[in-house]
C-alpha positions in Angstrom: 0.0 0.0 0.0 1.2 3.5 -0.8 0.3 6.4 1.5 0.6 9.9 0.2 0.7 12.9 2.4 0.9 16.6 2.0 1.2 19.4 4.6 -0.1 22.7 3.2 0.5 26.0 4.9 -2.3 28.4 4.0 -2.4 32.2 4.3 -5.9 33.6 4.9 -5.5 37.3 4.4 -9.2 38.2 4.9 -9.5 36.5 8.3 -9.9 39.0 11.1 -10.7 36.6 13.8 -10.5 32.9 14.7 -14.1 32.6 13.8 -13.4 33.9 10.2 -10.5 31.5 10.0 -12.6 28.5 11.1 -15.3 29.2 8.5 -12.7 29.2 5.7 -10.8 26.2 7.0 -14.0 24.2 7.5 -15.1 25.0 4.0 -11.7 24.0 2.5 -11.6 20.7 4.4 -15.1 19.7 3.4 -14.6 20.5 -0.3 -11.3 18.7 -0.5 -12.6 15.6 1.3 -15.7 15.5 -0.8 -14.1 16.2 -4.2 -10.9 14.1 -3.9 -11.9 11.3 -1.4 -8.9 12.0 0.9 -8.5 12.5 4.6 -7.9 16.1 5.6 -7.6 18.1 8.9 -6.2 21.2 10.3 -3.0 20.1 12.0 -1.2 23.3 13.1 -1.4 27.0 13.6 -4.8 26.7 15.2 -4.5 29.9 17.2 -3.2 32.1 14.4 -5.9 34.1 12.6 -4.3 34.2 9.1 -2.4 30.9 9.0 -3.6 27.4 8.8 -1.7 24.1 8.4 -3.7 21.5 6.6 -2.7 17.8 6.5 -4.0 15.7 3.6 -3.5 11.9 3.3 -4.5 9.4 0.6 -4.0 5.6 0.2 -3.2 4.1 -3.2 -1.6 1.2 -5.0 0.8 3.4 -7.0 3.2 6.2 -6.1 2.4 8.2 -9.3 -1.4 8.1 -8.5 -0.8 9.3 -5.0 1.4 12.1 -6.2 -1.0 13.1 -8.9 -3.9 13.2 -6.4 -2.1 15.4 -3.9 -0.9 17.7 -6.8 -4.6 17.9 -7.9 -5.6 19.0 -4.4 -2.9 21.7 -4.3 -3.9 23.0 -7.8 -7.6 23.0 -6.9 -6.9 25.1 -3.8 -4.7 27.5 -5.7 -7.1 27.9 -8.6 -10.5 27.8 -7.0 -10.0 29.4 -3.6 -9.2 33.0 -4.2 -9.6 33.8 -0.5 -6.5 31.7 0.4 -2.9 31.4 -0.7 -0.9 28.2 -0.5 2.4 29.5 0.8 4.3 26.2 1.7 3.9 22.6 0.6 5.6 19.5 2.0 4.6 16.3 0.2 5.8 12.7 -0.1 4.7 9.1 -0.5 5.5 6.1 1.7 5.3 2.3 1.0 3.6 0.6 3.9 3.5 -3.2 4.4 
């Protein structure tokens, strides 16, 4: 089994409170989970208004497929969510089992 993961650091320039941030992050997580069938969660910077660290994980039988899926998530966020900016990406795949 191949496990692909990505850690995305997002900048949310319009967020003026934690409530604003949570609304955007919740929307991002739900859309990514629903559209790409991946696991996604906020994994860092929970107390900072304009930054969010999002972790995304997928399982596959092929490294190329896992890489392509995570790249599609990044591209989707960059192109469709004008209220956020992807400022840092860490991504890799692992062979498990």
